[in-house]
C-alpha positions as CSV (number, residue, x, y, z in Angstrom):
1,M,0.0,0.0,0.0
2,L,1.3,3.5,-0.9
3,L,0.6,6.2,1.6
4,L,1.0,9.9,0.6
5,T,0.7,12.8,3.0
6,V,-0.1,16.0,1.1
7,G,0.2,19.4,2.8
8,G,-1.2,22.0,0.4
9,L,-2.0,24.2,3.3
10,A,-4.5,26.9,2.6
11,G,-3.9,30.5,3.5
12,C,-5.3,34.0,2.8
13,D,-6.7,33.4,-0.7
14,K,-9.8,34.7,-2.4
15,I,-12.9,33.0,-0.9
16,S,-15.3,33.5,-3.8
17,N,-12.9,31.8,-6.4
18,P,-10.3,32.0,-7.0
19,F,-8.6,29.7,-4.4
20,R,-5.8,28.3,-6.3
21,R,-6.2,24.6,-7.2
22,A,-3.2,22.3,-7.3
23,P,-2.3,21.3,-10.8
24,L,-2.0,17.7,-11.8
25,P,1.7,16.9,-11.7
26,D,3.6,15.9,-14.9
27,M,4.3,12.2,-14.5
28,G,6.2,11.7,-17.8
29,P,5.4,10.8,-21.4
30,R,2.1,9.2,-22.3
31,M,1.9,5.4,-22.0
32,P,0.9,3.7,-25.3
33,N,-2.1,2.0,-23.7
34,S,-5.7,2.6,-24.4
35,V,-7.5,2.4,-21.0
36,R,-11.1,1.9,-20.0
37,L,-11.8,3.2,-16.5
38,T,-14.6,1.5,-14.5
39,F,-15.6,3.1,-11.2
40,D,-17.3,0.9,-8.6
41,P,-20.4,2.6,-7.1
42,S,-18.7,2.5,-3.7
43,F,-16.2,5.0,-5.1
44,T,-18.5,7.2,-7.3
45,N,-21.2,7.5,-4.6
46,L,-18.8,8.4,-1.7
47,K,-20.2,11.2,0.4
48,M,-18.7,12.6,3.6
49,Q,-20.5,14.6,6.3
50,Y,-19.0,17.3,8.4
51,I,-20.3,19.8,11.0
52,D,-19.5,23.5,10.4
53,S,-18.6,26.0,13.1
54,C,-22.3,26.8,13.7
55,N,-23.1,23.1,14.3
56,S,-24.9,22.6,11.0
57,Q,-24.3,19.4,9.1
58,H,-23.1,19.4,5.5
59,E,-22.4,16.7,2.9
60,L,-19.5,16.6,0.5
61,Q,-19.7,14.8,-2.9
62,V,-16.2,13.4,-2.6
63,G,-16.5,10.4,-5.0
64,T,-17.7,12.4,-8.0
65,E,-15.0,15.0,-7.6
66,A,-12.2,12.4,-7.1
67,E,-13.6,10.5,-10.1
68,A,-13.4,13.6,-12.4
69,V,-9.8,14.3,-11.4
70,L,-8.8,10.6,-11.9
71,I,-10.2,10.8,-15.5
72,D,-8.3,14.0,-16.2
73,A,-5.1,12.4,-14.9
74,A,-5.6,9.3,-17.0
75,S,-6.3,11.4,-20.1
76,Q,-2.9,13.1,-19.6
77,N,-1.0,9.8,-19.2
78,F,-2.5,7.3,-21.7
79,Q,-3.0,7.4,-25.4
80,A,-6.7,6.9,-25.2
81,V,-9.2,6.8,-22.2
82,S,-12.8,5.8,-22.0
83,V,-15.1,5.5,-19.0
84,T,-17.6,2.7,-18.5
85,G,-21.1,4.2,-18.7
86,G,-19.7,7.6,-19.8
87,T,-16.9,8.9,-22.0
88,A,-16.3,6.7,-25.0
89,S,-13.1,6.4,-27.1
90,P,-12.8,5.4,-30.8
91,T,-9.7,3.3,-29.9
92,P,-10.6,-0.1,-28.4
93,P,-9.2,-0.4,-24.9
94,D,-6.4,-2.9,-24.3
95,T,-6.6,-2.4,-20.5
96,E,-9.4,-2.0,-18.0
97,I,-8.8,-0.4,-14.6
98,L,-11.5,-1.0,-12.0
99,V,-11.4,1.5,-9.1
100,S,-13.2,0.5,-5.9
101,L,-13.2,2.1,-2.5
102,Q,-11.5,0.4,0.4
103,R,-11.5,3.0,3.2
104,S,-12.3,6.7,3.7
105,G,-12.4,9.2,6.5
106,L,-12.9,12.9,7.2
107,K,-12.0,14.7,10.4
108,L,-12.1,18.4,11.3
109,W,-10.1,19.3,14.3
110,S,-11.5,21.6,17.0
111,D,-8.2,23.3,17.9
112,N,-8.5,25.9,15.2
113,V,-6.4,29.1,15.2
114,Y,-7.1,32.4,13.4
115,D,-10.4,31.0,11.9
116,R,-8.5,28.2,10.2
117,V,-9.5,24.6,11.0
118,P,-7.1,21.7,10.4
119,A,-8.8,19.0,8.4
120,D,-7.7,15.4,7.4
121,L,-9.2,13.5,4.5
122,T,-8.1,9.9,3.9
123,L,-8.9,7.8,0.9
124,E,-7.8,4.2,0.1
125,A,-8.8,2.5,-3.2
126,L,-8.1,-0.8,-4.8
127,L,-7.1,-0.8,-8.5
128,T,-7.8,-4.0,-10.4
129,F,-6.1,-4.3,-13.9
130,K,-7.6,-6.5,-16.6
131,D,-6.6,-7.1,-20.2
132,A,-8.9,-6.8,-23.2
133,A,-10.2,-10.3,-22.7
134,G,-11.1,-9.6,-19.1
135,K,-8.2,-11.6,-17.6
136,E,-7.0,-10.1,-14.3
137,L,-3.4,-8.8,-14.5
138,G,-2.9,-7.6,-11.0
139,Q,-4.0,-5.3,-8.2
140,Q,-2.6,-2.2,-6.6
141,T,-3.8,-0.4,-3.5
142,I,-3.4,3.4,-3.4
143,A,-4.0,5.7,-0.4
144,I,-3.7,9.3,0.6
145,A,-3.9,11.2,3.8
146,H,-4.6,14.8,2.8
147,N,-4.1,17.6,5.4
148,Q,-5.2,21.2,4.9
149,R,-6.5,24.1,6.9
150,L,-10.0,25.1,6.1
151,I,-10.8,28.9,6.2
152,L,-14.1,30.2,7.5
153,E,-16.0,32.3,5.0
154,P,-15.8,36.0,5.7
155,T,-19.5,36.4,6.5
156,Q,-21.1,37.8,9.6
157,R,-21.9,34.3,11.1
158,R,-18.6,32.7,9.9
159,C,-20.1,29.2,9.8
160,D,-18.9,27.3,6.7
161,Y,-15.5,27.0,5.0
162,G,-14.8,28.9,1.8
163,N,-12.1,26.6,0.5
164,I,-13.7,23.2,1.3
165,G,-14.3,22.5,-2.4
166,E,-10.7,23.1,-3.2
167,F,-9.7,20.9,-0.2
168,V,-11.6,17.9,-1.8
169,Y,-10.2,18.7,-5.3
170,D,-6.6,18.8,-4.0
171,A,-7.2,15.4,-2.3
172,G,-8.3,14.1,-5.7
173,V,-5.1,15.4,-7.2
174,A,-3.1,13.5,-4.5
175,L,-5.0,10.3,-5.2
176,S,-4.6,10.7,-8.9
177,T,-0.8,11.0,-8.5
178,Q,-0.8,7.7,-6.7
179,F,-3.2,6.3,-9.3
180,I,-0.9,7.2,-12.2
181,R,2.3,5.9,-10.4
182,A,0.6,2.6,-9.7
183,S,-0.8,2.3,-13.2
184,R,2.6,3.0,-14.8
185,A,4.3,0.5,-12.6
186,Q,1.7,-2.2,-13.4
187,L,1.6,-1.6,-17.1
188,A,5.3,-1.0,-17.7
189,S,6.1,-4.4,-16.0
190,G,4.4,-6.2,-18.8
191,G,1.0,-6.6,-17.1
192,A,-0.8,-5.6,-20.3
193,A,-0.2,-5.7,-24.0
194,P,-0.3,-2.2,-25.5
195,V,-1.9,-1.7,-28.9
196,A,1.4,-0.3,-30.3
197,K,3.6,-2.9,-32.0
198,A,6.9,-1.3,-31.5
199,A,8.8,-1.9,-28.3
200,V,8.3,0.9,-26.0
201,A,10.8,1.6,-23.2
202,P,9.1,2.0,-19.8
203,A,8.7,5.7,-19.1
204,R,10.6,7.0,-16.1
205,P,8.2,8.7,-13.8
206,I,9.0,12.3,-13.1
207,Q,8.8,12.9,-9.4
208,P,6.8,16.0,-8.3
209,P,8.7,18.5,-6.2
210,A,9.3,17.1,-2.7
211,L,9.1,20.4,-0.9
212,S,5.8,22.4,-0.9
213,F,4.6,25.3,1.2
214,K,1.8,27.8,1.9
215,A,2.4,31.3,3.2
216,T,-0.2,33.1,5.3
217,M,-0.4,36.6,6.6
218,L,-1.8,36.9,10.2
219,D,-2.5,40.1,12.1
220,E,-2.5,40.7,15.9
221,N,-6.3,40.7,16.5
222,G,-7.2,38.2,13.7
223,N,-9.5,40.6,11.8
224,L,-7.3,40.7,8.7
225,I,-7.3,44.5,8.8
226,F,-3.7,45.6,8.9
227,E,-3.1,48.9,10.9
228,G,0.0,50.9,11.3
229,G,1.8,49.9,14.4
230,E,0.1,46.4,14.6
231,R,2.2,43.2,15.0
232,I,1.9,40.7,12.2
233,R,3.1,37.2,11.5
234,V,4.0,35.6,8.2
235,R,3.4,31.9,8.8
236,V,5.1,29.4,6.4
237,D,3.7,25.9,6.5
238,L,6.2,23.5,4.9
239,V,5.6,19.9,3.8
240,N,7.9,17.2,2.6
241,S,5.7,15.2,0.2
242,G,8.5,13.2,-1.2
243,D,10.1,9.9,-0.1
244,Q,13.5,11.3,0.9
245,E,14.5,13.3,4.0
246,L,15.2,17.0,3.4
247,H,18.2,18.2,5.4
248,N,18.4,22.0,5.2
249,V,15.0,23.7,4.5
250,T,15.0,27.5,4.6
251,A,12.3,30.2,4.2
252,S,13.1,33.7,3.1
253,L,11.3,37.1,2.6
254,T,11.7,39.8,0.1
255,G,9.4,42.7,-0.9
256,T,8.6,46.3,-0.1
257,P,11.8,47.5,1.6
258,S,10.1,49.7,4.3
259,L,8.0,46.7,5.4
260,L,10.8,44.2,5.1
261,A,12.9,46.4,7.3
262,Q,10.5,45.7,10.2
263,F,11.4,42.0,10.4
264,P,14.4,41.1,12.6
265,T,15.5,38.5,10.0
266,A,14.6,37.8,6.4
267,T,15.6,34.1,6.5
268,L,14.6,31.3,8.8
269,S,15.8,27.7,9.0
270,A,13.2,24.9,9.2
271,G,15.9,22.2,9.7
272,R,15.2,18.7,8.6
273,L,11.9,17.3,7.3
274,Q,11.3,13.6,7.2
275,P,9.1,12.1,4.3
276,G,5.5,13.2,4.9
277,Q,6.5,15.6,7.7
278,S,5.2,19.1,8.0
279,R,6.4,22.1,10.0
280,S,5.7,25.8,10.3
281,V,8.0,28.7,10.8
282,E,7.0,32.3,11.5
283,F,8.4,35.7,10.7
284,V,7.2,38.4,13.2
285,A,7.2,42.2,12.7
286,T,5.5,45.4,13.6
287,L,3.8,47.2,10.7
288,P,5.2,50.7,9.9
289,Q,3.0,53.7,10.6
290,A,1.4,54.8,7.3
291,P,0.3,58.5,6.7
292,H,-2.2,57.1,4.1
293,Q,-3.7,53.8,3.5
294,Q,-1.1,52.0,1.4
295,K,-0.4,48.6,-0.2
296,A,2.7,46.6,0.5
297,E,3.9,43.2,-0.7
298,L,6.0,40.3,0.6
299,Q,7.4,37.5,-1.5
300,V,8.0,34.2,0.4
301,A,10.4,31.6,-0.9
302,V,11.5,28.3,0.5
303,A,14.3,26.1,-0.7
304,D,16.3,22.9,0.1
305,P,19.7,22.3,-1.5
306,A,18.8,18.7,-2.5
307,T,15.5,19.3,-4.2
308,G,15.5,23.0,-5.3
309,A,12.8,25.5,-4.7
310,P,9.0,25.5,-5.5
311,P,7.7,28.8,-7.0
312,P,7.6,31.8,-4.5
313,Q,4.3,33.1,-3.2
314,T,3.3,36.8,-2.9
315,L,1.4,38.2,0.0
316,S,-0.3,41.6,-0.4
317,L,-1.7,43.7,2.4
318,S,-3.3,47.1,2.8
319,I,-1.8,49.1,5.7
320,R,-4.3,51.5,7.2
321,P,-3.1,54.4,9.3
322,A,-3.3,53.8,13.1
323,G,-6.4,55.3,14.6
324,V,-8.3,55.6,11.3
325,S,-11.5,53.6,11.4
326,A,-12.8,51.6,8.5
327,D,-15.9,53.7,8.9
328,D,-14.0,56.8,7.7
329,V,-14.7,56.4,4.0
330,D,-14.4,60.2,3.5
331,Q,-10.6,59.9,4.1
332,I,-9.5,58.7,0.7
333,P,-6.5,56.3,0.6
334,A,-3.5,57.1,-1.6
335,A,-3.8,56.1,-5.2
336,A,-1.6,53.6,-7.1
337,A,0.6,55.8,-9.3
338,D,0.8,53.1,-12.1
339,F,-3.0,52.5,-12.2
340,K,-4.4,54.5,-15.0
341,R,-7.7,53.9,-16.8
342,P,-7.9,56.4,-19.7
343,H,-10.6,54.4,-21.4
344,T,-13.0,54.3,-18.4
345,Y,-15.7,56.9,-18.1
346,L,-18.0,57.8,-15.1
347,L,-21.3,59.6,-15.2
348,S,-22.2,60.2,-11.5
349,I,-25.6,61.6,-10.8
350,G,-26.8,62.5,-7.3
351,I,-30.2,64.3,-6.6
352,G,-30.9,64.9,-2.9
353,S,-33.7,67.5,-3.3
354,Y,-36.1,68.0,-6.2
355,R,-37.9,71.0,-7.8
356,D,-41.1,69.2,-6.7
357,H,-40.9,69.6,-3.0
358,Q,-43.5,66.8,-2.6
359,L,-40.9,64.3,-3.5
360,S,-38.9,62.7,-0.7
361,M,-35.4,64.0,-0.1
362,R,-32.3,61.8,-0.2
363,K,-30.1,63.6,2.2
364,F,-26.8,62.3,1.0
365,A,-27.4,61.6,-2.7
366,A,-25.6,64.6,-4.0
367,S,-22.6,64.2,-1.8
368,D,-22.5,60.4,-2.5
369,A,-22.3,61.1,-6.2
370,E,-19.4,63.5,-5.6
371,M,-17.5,61.2,-3.3
372,L,-17.9,58.3,-5.8
373,A,-16.5,60.5,-8.5
374,T,-13.6,61.4,-6.3
375,Y,-12.9,57.8,-5.5
376,F,-12.8,56.8,-9.2
377,Q,-10.4,59.6,-10.0
378,S,-8.1,58.7,-7.1
379,L,-8.3,55.0,-6.7
380,G,-9.9,54.1,-10.1
381,G,-7.2,55.9,-12.2
382,L,-9.7,58.0,-14.2
383,P,-8.6,61.3,-15.5
384,A,-10.8,64.2,-14.5
385,S,-11.9,64.7,-18.1
386,N,-13.4,61.2,-18.0
387,V,-15.8,62.1,-15.2
388,R,-19.1,64.0,-15.5
389,L,-20.8,64.9,-12.2
390,L,-24.4,66.0,-12.1
391,Q,-25.9,67.1,-8.8
392,D,-29.3,68.4,-7.8
393,W,-30.4,71.3,-10.1
394,K,-27.7,70.4,-12.5
395,A,-29.2,67.0,-13.1
396,L,-32.1,68.0,-15.3
397,R,-33.4,65.6,-17.9
398,P,-31.6,67.6,-20.7
399,D,-28.4,67.4,-18.7
400,I,-28.6,63.6,-18.5
401,D,-29.4,63.5,-22.2
402,E,-26.4,65.6,-23.1
403,A,-24.1,63.3,-21.1
404,L,-25.5,60.1,-22.6
405,L,-26.1,61.2,-26.1
406,D,-23.3,63.8,-26.7
407,W,-20.5,63.6,-24.2
408,L,-20.0,59.8,-24.0
409,P,-20.4,59.0,-27.7
410,A,-17.7,61.6,-28.5
411,H,-15.2,59.9,-26.2
412,A,-16.0,56.2,-25.6
413,D,-14.9,53.6,-28.1
414,K,-14.9,49.8,-28.3
415,D,-12.3,49.6,-25.6
416,A,-14.2,51.8,-23.2
417,V,-15.7,50.9,-19.8
418,V,-18.6,53.1,-19.0
419,I,-20.1,53.4,-15.4
420,V,-23.3,55.3,-14.7
421,Y,-24.1,55.9,-11.0
422,F,-27.5,57.3,-10.0
423,A,-28.4,58.3,-6.4
424,G,-32.0,59.6,-6.0
425,L,-35.5,58.5,-6.8
426,A,-37.0,56.1,-9.3
427,T,-40.6,55.2,-10.1
428,V,-42.1,52.0,-11.4
429,S,-45.0,51.7,-13.9
430,P,-47.8,49.1,-13.7
431,A,-45.8,47.1,-16.3
432,G,-42.7,47.2,-14.1
433,D,-40.8,49.7,-16.2
434,V,-38.3,51.7,-14.2
435,Y,-38.0,55.5,-14.6
436,L,-35.2,57.5,-13.1
437,V,-36.5,60.9,-11.7
438,P,-34.3,63.8,-12.7
439,Y,-34.3,67.1,-10.8
440,D,-37.2,68.5,-12.8
441,G,-39.3,65.2,-12.7
442,N,-42.1,64.1,-10.5
443,S,-43.9,60.9,-9.5
444,T,-47.1,61.6,-11.4
445,S,-45.9,62.2,-15.0
446,L,-43.7,59.5,-16.5
447,S,-43.0,61.8,-19.4
448,R,-40.9,64.0,-17.2
449,S,-38.8,61.0,-16.0
450,Y,-35.9,59.2,-17.6
451,P,-36.8,55.6,-18.7
452,L,-34.2,53.1,-17.7
453,K,-34.6,51.4,-21.1
454,D,-33.6,54.7,-22.8
455,L,-30.5,54.9,-20.7
456,D,-29.7,51.3,-21.5
457,A,-30.3,51.9,-25.2
458,A,-27.9,54.9,-25.1
459,L,-25.2,52.7,-23.4
460,S,-25.7,49.9,-25.9
461,R,-25.2,52.2,-28.8
462,L,-21.7,53.0,-27.5
463,K,-20.6,49.5,-28.2
464,A,-18.2,49.8,-25.3
465,R,-16.3,46.8,-23.9
466,Q,-18.3,47.0,-20.6
467,T,-21.1,49.2,-19.3
468,L,-22.3,49.3,-15.6
469,F,-25.3,51.0,-14.0
470,L,-25.3,51.6,-10.2
471,F,-28.4,52.8,-8.4
472,D,-28.8,53.8,-4.8
473,G,-32.2,55.3,-3.9
474,M,-35.8,55.1,-3.2
475,V,-38.2,53.2,-5.6
476,M,-41.8,54.4,-5.7
477,K,-44.9,53.4,-7.5
478,A,-45.9,55.8,-10.3
479,G,-49.1,57.8,-9.7
480,A,-50.5,60.8,-8.1
481,D,-51.0,59.2,-4.7
482,G,-48.4,56.5,-5.0
483,K,-51.1,53.8,-4.5
484,A,-51.3,52.8,-8.2
485,K,-50.5,49.2,-9.0
486,A,-47.0,48.6,-10.0
487,G,-45.3,45.5,-11.2
488,A,-41.9,44.3,-9.9
489,P,-39.2,46.7,-11.0
490,Q,-37.6,45.4,-14.2
491,W,-34.0,46.5,-13.7
492,N,-32.6,44.6,-16.7
493,P,-34.5,45.8,-19.8
494,A,-34.8,43.3,-22.7
495,G,-31.8,43.4,-25.0
496,S,-29.6,45.3,-22.5
497,S,-25.9,44.5,-22.4
498,T,-25.4,46.6,-19.2
499,I,-24.7,45.0,-15.8
500,H,-27.2,46.6,-13.3
501,I,-26.2,46.8,-9.6
502,V,-29.0,48.3,-7.5
503,A,-29.4,48.9,-3.8
504,T,-32.5,46.8,-3.6
505,G,-34.7,44.8,-6.0
506,G,-38.0,45.9,-4.5
507,I,-40.2,48.9,-4.1
508,G,-39.8,51.2,-1.1
509,R,-37.2,53.1,0.8
510,V,-33.5,52.1,1.0
511,I,-31.5,53.0,4.0
512,E,-29.5,56.2,4.5
513,D,-26.9,55.8,7.2
514,E,-27.1,58.8,9.5
515,K,-24.0,57.8,11.4
516,H,-21.8,57.8,8.3
517,R,-23.8,60.3,6.3
518,H,-24.0,58.1,3.2
519,G,-26.6,55.9,1.5
520,L,-26.0,52.4,3.0
521,F,-25.3,50.9,-0.4
522,T,-22.9,53.7,-1.4
523,Y,-21.2,53.6,2.0
524,Y,-20.2,49.9,1.5
525,L,-19.5,50.6,-2.2
526,L,-16.9,53.1,-1.1
527,R,-15.5,50.7,1.5
528,A,-15.2,48.1,-1.3
529,L,-13.3,50.4,-3.5
530,R,-10.9,51.4,-0.8
531,G,-9.7,47.8,-0.6
532,E,-11.9,45.9,1.9
533,S,-13.4,43.7,-0.9
534,D,-9.9,42.7,-2.1
535,T,-10.3,39.2,-0.7
536,N,-7.4,37.7,-2.7
537,R,-5.1,40.6,-1.6
538,D,-3.7,41.0,-5.1
539,G,-3.8,44.8,-4.8
540,E,-6.7,45.3,-7.2
541,V,-10.4,45.5,-6.4
542,T,-12.4,43.8,-9.2
543,L,-16.1,44.0,-10.1
544,G,-16.6,40.4,-8.9
545,E,-15.1,41.1,-5.5
546,T,-17.1,44.3,-5.2
547,V,-20.4,42.6,-6.0
548,A,-19.7,39.8,-3.5
549,Y,-18.8,42.3,-0.8
550,L,-21.9,44.4,-1.3
551,A,-24.2,41.4,-1.2
552,Q,-22.8,40.4,2.1
553,K,-22.3,43.7,3.8
554,V,-25.4,45.6,2.8
555,L,-27.7,42.7,3.8
556,W,-25.9,42.2,7.1
557,A,-25.8,45.9,8.1
558,S,-29.4,46.5,7.1
559,K,-30.7,43.7,9.3
560,S,-28.2,44.0,12.2
561,L,-27.8,47.7,12.5
562,H,-31.0,49.2,10.9
563,G,-33.7,46.7,11.6
564,Q,-34.8,46.2,8.0
565,E,-33.8,44.0,5.2
566,Q,-32.1,45.6,2.2
567,R,-30.8,43.1,-0.3
568,P,-28.7,44.4,-3.3
569,L,-29.6,43.0,-6.7
570,V,-27.2,42.3,-9.6
571,L,-28.7,41.7,-13.1
572,P,-27.6,39.7,-14.9
573,P,-25.9,37.8,-12.1
574,I,-22.1,37.8,-12.2
575,R,-20.3,34.4,-11.9
576,N,-16.7,34.1,-10.9
577,T,-15.8,32.7,-14.3
578,D,-17.4,35.6,-16.2
579,P,-14.9,38.0,-17.8
580,A,-16.8,41.0,-16.2
581,A,-15.9,39.6,-12.8
582,G,-12.3,40.4,-13.3
583,L,-12.9,44.0,-14.4
584,P,-10.5,46.2,-12.2
585,L,-12.3,49.1,-10.4
586,S,-9.6,50.4,-8.1
587,K,-6.1,49.9,-6.8
588,L,-4.3,51.2,-3.7
589,A,-0.8,52.5,-3.7
590,V,2.1,50.3,-2.8
591,L,4.0,51.4,0.3
592,Q,7.1,53.2,-1.0
593,A,10.7,52.5,0.3
594,T,11.2,56.1,1.1
595,E,8.6,56.3,3.8
596,A,9.7,56.3,7.3
597,P,9.4,52.9,9.1
């Protein structure tokens, strides 16, 4: 029986996707065999239960995930692969490999630290090899014990684990490595007759790197908000996944000089690592005081003279000035000097009071529009000439028309990203059509409002690379008394190519946060742009990260702090794999070496 301990330990990666999945290792040239894989139901139907940190039970589809990875591994290592009951191959198989489950186990340990829970997943399978006539050629047992730290999702309740899917996938990769090694050994020994007539020399397996590691940034209070003067730790979890002892393993740091200078040493020795053994070393430092919110980076590398070095890993962090609260969104962080977006345009509209005094006021709408424009010029890299700000009496319907029909078409091209932000009021017709209310509009006459479908049509005519519409405001029924029937607001008009992100999908008031003096939706939008939504800590805030952050934060704050439910709406929904999800919106400055430590 082969036993492999894999230590792909998880760290501070992006929860919504973007956790990195371990690649299938290169095991050498393809074998000449045509293989049919047969999975016993005991393997395919394997499910494992676990209890999350809120004592709720969950079920993992381990068998189907491991089966998919095994098929991928076989496809990379044999000339042709077919699957019984599934994938077919035009080449008749000369070998059948039956995979059946022998043993399995899953354990989550309770001694978690920093919201990371150690987890062990064990799998043992029996491989039975048969020739084309069904004669048994031999059997091999493969087994893995996969160890990883599960990370609690960054939600208010913090119940489930954001990287548990990757945990199962990585276990499948470890099992697939054993599967290919065992199959190569069995078939190369003459256990099956390949289709190819010419003699083929047995392929020499290429061993995967014996030394692997995961670097994780930890702060003093565990909230993953890095403040000037706070103590931090860079933990490096090392694993020897080979079959030879490693004698002199070291870990080293490089990166932003002013941050690197805070560490007493930039190199640590981990000593010897036996096969399958893991060990952690930690670099400890105190963050430098930062006059502005800044970005800094550290590169972590490990090495052993005998096996070489795996690829280094980069850790990014945003250092916030000491004493500055995350609530202080009106203090704008320093911009990244190299982040320029000359092809991005913003039309920011904020109407707090209307010519028709019967309409409800939005206290902070005008200032919200101005602050958003400032953020996009500072953190979003937009030149001032790419921003049009319309507030209160300057946001008449003709002003909106001029911006959409004259200004944008004269500047935006096929490479453009166009963002329209509207803070104010909207009305909904009985058919569900949405109308934005300009300064000179009212709730009784739709002819004096701006149809959302007209705005979408104007954006579509630009043929820009991407168009976004953001709305934060109250939604009313159209009519003299506001009691007329209205359908559900249709925030995504037919044929629109624009992504619509609105503060709430229903009719009624949305929250204005008196404490922070912003619309609740806009308040968290600003917090997202200043780096709090950058869950993968790569230095850039993307649209996908922003949408995920808003969905979580606005709903939580509305229920927990304001006693009503406000649920942001995104139409069409954005998946992590969509190209729009990776659209960069803002970037913070990297801490410069010239700043005082």
